[in-house]
C-alpha positions as CSV (number, residue, x, y, z in Angstrom):
1,M,19.1,21.9,-20.9
2,T,15.5,22.4,-20.4
3,Q,13.8,23.7,-17.2
4,M,12.5,20.2,-16.3
5,A,16.2,18.9,-16.9
6,R,17.7,21.8,-14.8
7,W,15.2,20.9,-11.9
8,S,15.9,16.9,-12.2
9,F,19.8,17.6,-12.0
10,H,19.7,20.0,-8.9
11,G,17.2,17.7,-7.2
12,I,19.3,14.6,-7.9
13,L,22.3,16.4,-6.5
14,A,20.5,17.3,-3.3
15,F,19.6,13.6,-3.1
16,V,23.2,12.5,-3.8
17,S,24.3,14.9,-0.9
18,L,21.6,13.4,1.5
19,L,23.0,9.8,0.7
20,V,26.5,10.7,1.4
21,F,25.6,12.3,4.6
22,L,23.5,9.3,5.6
23,T,26.6,6.7,4.8
24,H,28.2,8.2,8.2
25,G,25.4,6.8,10.0
26,V,25.9,2.8,9.3
27,Y,25.7,0.8,12.6
28,A,28.9,-0.6,13.8
29,S,29.5,-4.0,14.8
30,D,30.3,-4.6,18.7
31,G,28.3,-7.6,19.7
32,D,31.6,-10.0,18.9
33,A,33.5,-7.7,21.1
34,D,31.4,-8.5,24.2
35,P,33.2,-10.4,26.8
36,I,30.1,-12.3,27.8
37,Y,29.7,-13.2,24.3
38,K,33.5,-14.2,23.8
39,A,33.4,-16.1,27.0
40,C,30.4,-18.2,26.1
41,V,32.1,-19.3,22.5
42,E,35.0,-20.1,24.3
43,Q,33.3,-22.4,26.8
44,C,31.2,-24.0,24.0
45,E,34.0,-25.0,21.9
46,K,35.8,-26.5,24.9
47,T,32.5,-28.4,26.0
48,G,30.4,-28.6,23.1
49,C,27.5,-27.1,24.6
50,V,25.5,-23.6,25.2
51,G,23.6,-24.3,28.3
52,E,21.6,-27.4,27.6
53,K,22.2,-27.5,23.9
54,C,25.1,-29.6,22.8
55,F,26.5,-29.9,19.1
56,Q,27.7,-33.6,17.9
57,H,30.0,-31.9,15.4
58,C,31.7,-30.3,18.2
59,K,33.8,-33.7,18.3
60,F,35.3,-33.3,15.3
61,S,38.4,-31.2,14.1
62,S,38.0,-28.4,11.8
63,D,39.4,-30.7,8.7
64,G,36.1,-33.0,9.4
65,K,38.4,-35.8,11.1
66,P,36.8,-37.5,14.2
67,V,38.2,-36.7,17.4
68,G,37.2,-39.1,20.1
69,G,34.3,-40.7,17.8
70,P,33.6,-42.7,14.9
71,W,33.2,-41.5,11.1
72,Y,29.4,-42.0,11.0
73,L,28.5,-39.8,13.7
74,Q,29.8,-37.0,11.2
75,E,27.1,-34.3,9.9
76,P,25.2,-35.6,6.6
77,L,26.4,-34.3,3.3
78,Y,23.5,-32.1,3.0
79,L,24.3,-29.9,6.0
80,Q,28.2,-30.2,5.6
81,W,27.9,-27.9,2.3
82,K,26.7,-25.1,4.6
83,Q,30.0,-25.6,6.7
84,W,28.1,-25.2,10.1
85,D,30.9,-26.2,12.3
86,C,31.4,-26.2,16.0
87,R,32.8,-22.7,15.9
88,S,29.9,-21.2,13.7
89,D,27.3,-23.2,15.9
90,C,28.9,-22.1,19.1
91,Q,29.0,-18.4,17.9
92,Y,25.0,-18.6,16.8
93,H,24.1,-20.1,19.8
94,C,26.1,-17.9,22.1
95,M,24.6,-14.6,19.9
96,L,21.0,-16.0,20.8
97,V,21.5,-16.2,24.1
98,R,23.2,-13.2,24.6
99,E,20.5,-11.1,22.6
100,E,17.9,-12.7,25.0
101,E,20.0,-11.3,27.9
102,R,20.3,-8.0,26.5
103,E,16.5,-7.9,25.5
104,K,15.4,-8.5,29.3
105,L,17.8,-5.8,30.4
106,G,15.9,-3.4,27.7
107,G,19.0,-3.3,25.5
108,K,19.0,-3.0,21.9
109,P,19.9,-5.8,19.4
110,V,23.9,-5.1,18.2
111,K,25.8,-6.9,15.3
112,Y,27.9,-10.0,15.3
113,H,30.9,-10.3,13.3
114,G,29.3,-7.4,10.7
115,K,25.8,-9.0,10.7
116,W,22.6,-8.5,12.7
117,P,21.3,-11.3,15.0
118,F,19.4,-13.5,12.5
119,H,17.5,-16.6,13.2
120,R,18.0,-19.5,11.1
121,A,15.0,-21.6,9.4
122,Y,15.7,-24.7,7.9
123,G,19.5,-24.2,7.9
124,F,19.3,-20.9,6.1
125,Q,21.2,-18.2,7.5
126,E,18.5,-15.3,6.4
127,P,15.6,-17.0,5.1
128,V,13.6,-14.0,4.1
129,S,16.3,-12.3,2.0
130,V,17.1,-15.9,0.3
131,A,13.5,-16.2,-0.7
132,L,13.2,-12.4,-1.9
133,S,16.4,-13.0,-3.7
134,A,15.1,-16.0,-5.6
135,L,12.0,-13.8,-6.2
136,N,14.0,-11.3,-7.9
137,L,15.9,-13.8,-10.0
138,A,12.5,-15.1,-11.0
139,I,11.4,-11.8,-11.9
140,Q,14.7,-10.8,-13.9
141,F,14.5,-13.9,-15.7
142,H,10.8,-13.4,-16.7
143,G,11.6,-9.7,-17.9
144,W,14.7,-10.9,-20.0
145,V,12.7,-13.8,-21.6
146,S,9.8,-11.5,-22.4
147,F,12.3,-9.0,-23.7
148,F,13.7,-11.6,-25.9
149,I,10.5,-12.9,-27.3
150,L,9.3,-9.2,-28.0
151,I,12.6,-8.3,-29.8
152,Y,12.9,-11.3,-31.8
153,Y,9.4,-12.7,-32.5
154,K,6.9,-9.7,-32.2
155,L,8.9,-6.7,-33.5
156,Q,10.2,-6.6,-37.1
157,L,13.7,-7.6,-37.7
158,T,16.1,-6.3,-40.5
159,P,16.7,-8.2,-43.6
160,S,19.6,-9.7,-42.4
161,K,17.4,-10.9,-39.6
162,K,19.1,-8.5,-37.0
163,T,17.1,-6.0,-34.6
164,Y,16.5,-2.5,-35.2
165,Y,17.2,-1.9,-31.7
166,E,20.4,-0.7,-31.1
167,Y,20.9,-1.8,-27.6
168,T,19.3,-5.3,-27.8
169,G,23.0,-6.7,-27.0
170,L,23.5,-4.5,-24.1
171,W,20.3,-5.5,-22.4
172,H,20.9,-9.3,-22.8
173,I,24.3,-8.7,-20.8
174,Y,22.4,-6.7,-18.4
175,G,19.7,-9.5,-18.0
176,I,22.5,-12.1,-17.6
177,L,24.6,-10.2,-15.0
178,S,21.2,-9.3,-13.0
179,M,20.4,-13.1,-12.9
180,N,23.7,-14.1,-12.0
181,S,23.8,-11.3,-9.2
182,W,20.8,-12.3,-7.5
183,F,21.8,-16.0,-7.8
184,W,24.7,-15.4,-5.7
185,S,22.8,-13.1,-3.4
186,A,20.6,-16.0,-2.4
187,V,23.6,-18.2,-1.9
188,F,25.1,-15.5,0.3
189,H,22.2,-15.0,2.5
190,S,21.8,-18.9,2.6
191,R,25.2,-19.1,4.2
192,D,27.7,-16.2,4.8
193,V,31.1,-17.6,4.3
194,E,34.3,-15.9,2.7
195,L,33.7,-17.7,-0.8
196,T,30.2,-16.7,-1.0
197,E,30.6,-13.4,0.3
198,K,33.1,-12.5,-2.4
199,L,30.9,-14.0,-5.0
200,D,27.9,-11.8,-4.0
201,C,30.1,-8.7,-3.8
202,S,31.9,-9.3,-7.2
203,S,28.6,-10.1,-8.9
204,A,27.0,-6.9,-7.5
205,V,29.9,-4.7,-8.5
206,A,29.8,-6.0,-12.1
207,L,26.0,-5.6,-12.4
208,L,26.4,-2.1,-11.1
209,G,29.3,-1.1,-13.1
210,F,27.6,-2.3,-16.1
211,S,24.2,-0.7,-15.5
212,L,26.2,2.7,-15.4
213,I,27.7,1.9,-18.7
214,L,24.2,1.1,-20.1
215,A,22.8,4.2,-18.6
216,I,25.3,6.5,-20.1
217,L,25.0,4.8,-23.8
218,R,21.2,5.0,-23.8
219,A,20.8,8.4,-22.2
220,F,23.4,9.9,-24.5
221,S,22.2,7.8,-27.8
222,M,25.8,6.2,-28.3
223,R,25.7,3.9,-31.3
224,D,29.2,4.6,-32.3
225,E,31.4,1.6,-31.4
226,A,34.4,4.2,-30.9
227,A,32.3,6.0,-28.5
228,R,31.0,3.2,-26.7
229,V,34.6,1.9,-26.2
230,M,35.9,5.1,-24.8
231,V,32.9,5.4,-22.1
232,S,33.2,1.8,-21.2
233,A,36.7,1.4,-21.1
234,P,37.2,3.3,-18.1
235,I,34.5,1.9,-16.3
236,I,35.3,-1.5,-16.9
237,A,38.9,-1.2,-15.4
238,F,37.6,0.6,-12.3
239,V,35.4,-2.1,-11.6
240,T,37.7,-5.0,-12.6
241,T,40.4,-3.5,-10.2
242,H,38.0,-3.1,-7.4
243,I,36.7,-6.7,-7.7
244,L,40.4,-7.7,-7.7
245,Y,40.8,-5.7,-4.7
246,L,37.9,-7.4,-3.0
247,N,38.9,-11.0,-4.0
248,F,42.7,-11.0,-3.3
249,Y,43.8,-8.2,-1.2
250,N,41.1,-7.0,1.3
251,L,37.5,-7.7,1.4
252,D,36.4,-4.4,2.6
253,Y,32.7,-4.1,3.5
254,D,32.5,-0.6,4.0
255,L,34.5,0.3,1.0
256,N,32.6,-1.8,-1.1
257,M,29.2,-0.4,0.3
258,K,30.5,3.0,-0.8
259,V,31.6,2.0,-4.3
260,C,28.1,0.4,-5.0
261,V,26.3,3.3,-3.7
262,A,28.2,5.7,-5.7
263,M,27.8,3.8,-8.6
264,G,24.0,3.3,-8.2
265,V,23.7,6.9,-7.4
266,A,25.5,7.9,-10.5
267,Q,23.2,5.7,-12.9
268,L,20.1,7.1,-11.2
269,L,21.3,10.7,-11.9
270,V,21.9,9.7,-15.5
271,W,18.4,8.2,-16.0
272,A,16.7,11.2,-13.9
273,V,18.7,13.9,-16.1
274,W,17.4,12.1,-19.3
275,A,13.9,11.4,-18.3
276,G,13.5,15.1,-17.5
277,A,15.2,16.0,-21.0
278,T,13.5,13.5,-23.2
279,N,10.1,12.9,-24.6
280,H,10.0,9.6,-24.4
281,P,6.7,7.9,-24.3
282,S,7.3,5.9,-21.2
283,R,9.4,8.6,-19.3
284,L,6.9,8.1,-16.3
285,K,7.9,4.5,-15.8
286,L,11.5,5.5,-15.7
287,W,10.9,8.3,-13.4
288,V,9.0,5.9,-11.2
289,A,11.8,3.6,-11.4
290,V,14.5,6.2,-10.7
291,V,12.7,7.6,-7.8
292,G,12.0,3.9,-6.1
293,G,15.3,3.1,-7.0
294,G,16.8,6.3,-5.0
295,L,14.5,5.6,-2.0
296,A,15.6,1.8,-2.1
297,I,19.2,3.0,-1.7
298,L,18.3,4.7,1.6
299,L,17.4,1.0,3.0
300,E,20.9,-0.3,2.1
301,I,22.3,2.8,4.1
302,Y,20.2,3.5,6.9
303,D,20.2,0.0,8.2
304,F,18.2,-1.2,11.3
305,P,17.8,-4.8,13.4
306,P,15.8,-7.4,12.0
307,Y,12.3,-7.8,13.0
308,Q,11.7,-11.0,15.0
309,G,15.2,-12.1,14.0
310,F,14.0,-12.2,10.3
311,V,13.1,-9.0,8.3
312,D,15.7,-6.2,8.4
313,A,16.6,-3.2,6.0
314,H,18.1,-5.3,3.6
315,A,15.6,-7.6,3.2
316,L,13.1,-4.9,2.9
317,W,15.4,-3.8,0.0
318,H,15.1,-6.9,-1.7
319,A,11.3,-6.5,-1.6
320,T,11.2,-3.1,-3.0
321,T,13.2,-4.2,-6.1
322,I,10.8,-6.8,-7.2
323,P,8.0,-4.4,-8.4
324,L,10.7,-2.0,-9.6
325,T,12.3,-4.7,-11.7
326,Y,9.1,-5.8,-13.3
327,L,8.6,-1.9,-14.1
328,W,12.1,-1.7,-15.3
329,W,11.7,-4.4,-17.8
330,S,8.4,-2.8,-18.9
331,F,10.1,0.3,-19.7
332,V,13.0,-1.3,-21.5
333,K,10.4,-3.2,-23.7
334,D,8.8,0.1,-24.5
335,D,12.0,1.5,-25.3
336,A,12.8,-1.4,-27.9
337,E,9.2,-0.7,-29.3
338,F,9.7,3.1,-29.5
339,R,13.2,3.0,-31.0
340,T,12.0,0.3,-33.5
341,S,8.7,2.2,-34.6
342,S,11.2,5.5,-35.3
343,L,13.8,3.7,-37.4
344,L,11.4,1.9,-39.4
345,K,9.6,5.1,-40.0
346,K,12.7,6.7,-41.1
347,A,13.5,3.8,-43.5
348,R,10.2,4.3,-45.4
């Protein structure tokens, strides 16, 4: 291992230790335990009103059947799909009232049911995160399509019309998993219910698990199918077990956060060591992506309340991933050109 690789290894280990230390500083949820908030929700569910604001759909039962009112008073379909029922509306408006009271008394915002007090906009629960997730999806799509065009239409193919680049298939899978993850992220931030949370968590875990596999295979130049299977099998087994646990046993947010951070840091460690040891012509882009990704993870761990009810640490993390994603796909395309050029020189 070179001196640069040793420095990279010890530096990233120190960074990992810092992340582990900071995981103990995640804020707890105690807003929904507030007796004033609980009393407000109970009163709202009985009367259908919070202060002077009343909710028409509080006249309906949970199965959507009218209670003391005709069917045409029900919410339209374009609102029903978000499942804004009487209870969720009562919780939302009681939260806003309680936070206004807390602010007047000089108190700080607290979490309700595991989430910060966000302000809705046009029916979206976290509008800024939704917009940034959609933008990340667009950047991932652009990166994947540009990689596809480069590899099949700009770089030379083998006589059998296959690519010289050995990791083409892996990057295609990565692109599809990335787009899938950002799609469900946008849906989840649009409306947080159990189904959307499970889909968001499962998609993120699948992406991080595959990204770790890809990092190991590329960093160690594993081109043999048997070696790839030996590396991939245990990670796939772990990721599958974790996803099944979240979906069918216990949707444990704290456990999932630790698993995601661990896999994210592990792949950053692999890429950082390789960046320090390799003479790859685009290693500077890799370094920027690794360091930027590491700093972005801190936003996921050291979370803070949303500014003006819209922009929190998680939304800022979504914002940082946009330029990092563009840079990352730029590195991937450079890597494809570099490997194709090297293999063509050997063939000649």
